[in-house]
NUVEXRO-999025 format. One record per residue (C-alpha): residue in one letter; residue number from 1; x, y, z. Coordinates in steps of 0.02 Angstrom, whole numbers, plus 32768, in hexadecimal, padded with zeros to 4 digits. Layout:
REM NUVEXRO-999025
(atom A,NUM,(X,Y,Z))
...
//
This chain:
REM NUVEXRO-999025
(atom L,1,(98DA,9E81,3D19))
(atom Q,2,(995D,9E0F,3D63))
(atom A,3,(9A14,9E24,3D36))
(atom N,4,(9A2C,9D69,3D28))
(atom Q,5,(99A1,9D58,3CA6))
(atom I,6,(99F2,9DC1,3C1D))
(atom D,7,(9A99,9DC8,3BC5))
(atom L,8,(9A90,9E7B,3B88))
(atom I,9,(9A0B,9F01,3B77))
(atom M,10,(9A13,9F9D,3B0C))
(atom L,11,(99AB,A032,3B3D))
(atom E,12,(998F,A0AE,3AB0))
(atom I,13,(9997,A163,3AEB))
(atom Y,14,(99A2,A1D9,3A56))
(atom Y,15,(99B6,A295,3A62))
(atom K,16,(99CA,A316,39D9))
(atom D,17,(9A4C,A39E,39E9))
(atom G,18,(9A0C,A44F,39D2))
(atom T,19,(9A16,A4F5,3A29))
(atom P,20,(9A7A,A4FE,3ACC))
(atom A,21,(99D6,A501,3B2E))
(atom E,22,(9993,A468,3AD1))
(atom E,23,(9A35,A409,3AEE))
(atom E,24,(9A38,A438,3BA7))
(atom S,25,(9985,A3FB,3BB9))
(atom A,26,(99AE,A358,3B5F))
(atom L,27,(9A47,A339,3BCC))
(atom K,28,(99E0,A35A,3C69))
(atom S,29,(995F,A2DD,3C2C))
(atom L,30,(99E7,A25D,3C06))
(atom R,31,(9A34,A278,3CB3))
(atom N,32,(998C,A257,3D06))
(atom K,33,(9972,A1B7,3CA3))
(atom L,34,(9A21,A177,3CC8))
(atom V,35,(9A0E,A199,3D82))
(atom K,36,(996F,A131,3D85))
(atom L,37,(99C9,A0A2,3D2C))
(atom R,38,(9A51,A099,3DB2))
(atom T,39,(99DE,A033,3E22))
(atom S,40,(99B5,9FAF,3DA0))
(atom P,41,(99F6,9F01,3DCB))
(atom A,42,(9A2B,9EF1,3D15))
(atom V,43,(9A8E,9F94,3D09))
(atom E,44,(9B32,9F38,3CEC))
(atom K,45,(9AE5,9EE9,3C51))
(atom M,46,(9A9E,9F89,3C05))
(atom L,47,(9AD7,9FE8,3B6E))
(atom I,48,(9A92,A096,3B52))
(atom G,49,(9A68,A0AF,3A9A))
(atom L,50,(9A84,A15E,3A54))
(atom G,51,(9A4A,A1A0,39AB))
(atom T,52,(9AD0,A1D3,392F))
(atom H,53,(9A85,A1EA,3885))
(atom R,54,(9A7D,A280,3814))
(atom N,55,(99C4,A2A6,3809))
(atom Y,56,(9986,A266,38B0))
(atom L,57,(98EC,A2D0,38D4))
(atom G,58,(9921,A34E,3851))
(atom W,59,(99D1,A36A,3893))
(atom E,60,(9A2F,A3DB,381D))
(atom G,61,(9AC9,A405,3885))
(atom S,62,(9B7F,A3E2,3860))
(atom P,63,(9BD2,A33D,3888))
(atom A,64,(9C49,A398,38FF))
(atom K,65,(9BB8,A3E6,395F))
(atom H,66,(9B5D,A340,396A))
(atom A,67,(9BFD,A2E8,39A3))
(atom G,68,(9C0F,A365,3A30))
(atom F,69,(9B5D,A344,3A6A))
(atom I,70,(9B75,A287,3A5F))
(atom E,71,(9C14,A297,3AC6))
(atom K,72,(9BB6,A2F3,3B4F))
(atom Q,73,(9B38,A265,3B53))
(atom I,74,(9BC2,A1E2,3B5D))
(atom Q,75,(9C13,A242,3BEB))
(atom L,76,(9B6F,A23F,3C4B))
(atom V,77,(9B5E,A183,3C31))
(atom R,78,(9C0F,A167,3C73))
(atom E,79,(9BF3,A1DE,3D06))
(atom I,80,(9B4B,A197,3D3E))
(atom L,81,(9B56,A0E2,3D03))
(atom P,82,(9C10,A0B7,3D07))
(atom M,83,(9BE3,A000,3D1D))
(atom T,84,(9B95,9FF0,3C70))
(atom P,85,(9BFC,9F85,3BF9))
(atom G,86,(9BF1,9FFA,3B64))
(atom I,87,(9B82,A067,3AFA))
(atom A,88,(9B1E,A04D,3A5B))
(atom F,89,(9AEE,A0BC,39C9))
(atom Y,90,(9A66,A0C0,3949))
(atom S,91,(9A9C,A102,38A1))
(atom S,92,(9A57,A0EC,37F3))
(atom D,93,(9AB3,A178,3799))
(atom A,94,(9B36,A1C8,380A))
(atom D,95,(9BC7,A228,37BF))
(atom T,96,(9C67,A1BF,37B1))
(atom A,97,(9CD1,A241,380A))
(atom F,98,(9C51,A249,3896))
(atom L,99,(9C54,A18B,38A9))
(atom K,100,(9D12,A191,38BD))
(atom Q,101,(9CFC,A212,3948))
(atom V,102,(9C7C,A1A2,399E))
(atom D,103,(9CF4,A10D,3992))
(atom E,104,(9D7A,A176,39E6))
(atom M,105,(9D00,A1AA,3A6F))
(atom C,106,(9CD7,A0F4,3A91))
(atom R,107,(9D90,A0CC,3A9C))
(atom K,108,(9DAF,A15F,3B11))
(atom Y,109,(9D1C,A145,3B87))
(atom F,110,(9D07,A088,3B85))
(atom L,111,(9DAB,A035,3B55))
(atom E,112,(9E2F,A0AB,3B9A))
(atom Q,113,(9DD4,A0ED,3C32))
(atom E,114,(9DD8,A08E,3CD6))
(atom R,115,(9D2D,A05F,3D1C))
//
């Protein structure tokens, strides 16, 4: 994969929130994946795609709980891959209030934060 051969690439990495132990395990897995991506010649053209919909893998939590878990994932992306141009989301049925929270997170971590 050569950076000059692509305009943008989205990598889909979806995790389900759950118990504290499940979330810790998911965040550890995400961290490991992001660290491996740092060495890609196309890292500055990558978007990490996160899942944000209501019933992803049977998720039955609250929008607030899910938003907190998504924010932890965004923080990891910014910490480990600060050179990425943005973030992407998959959503087919996310709660409207949750989507507003995600919009604010994107503003906070990608538009207002220095790289």
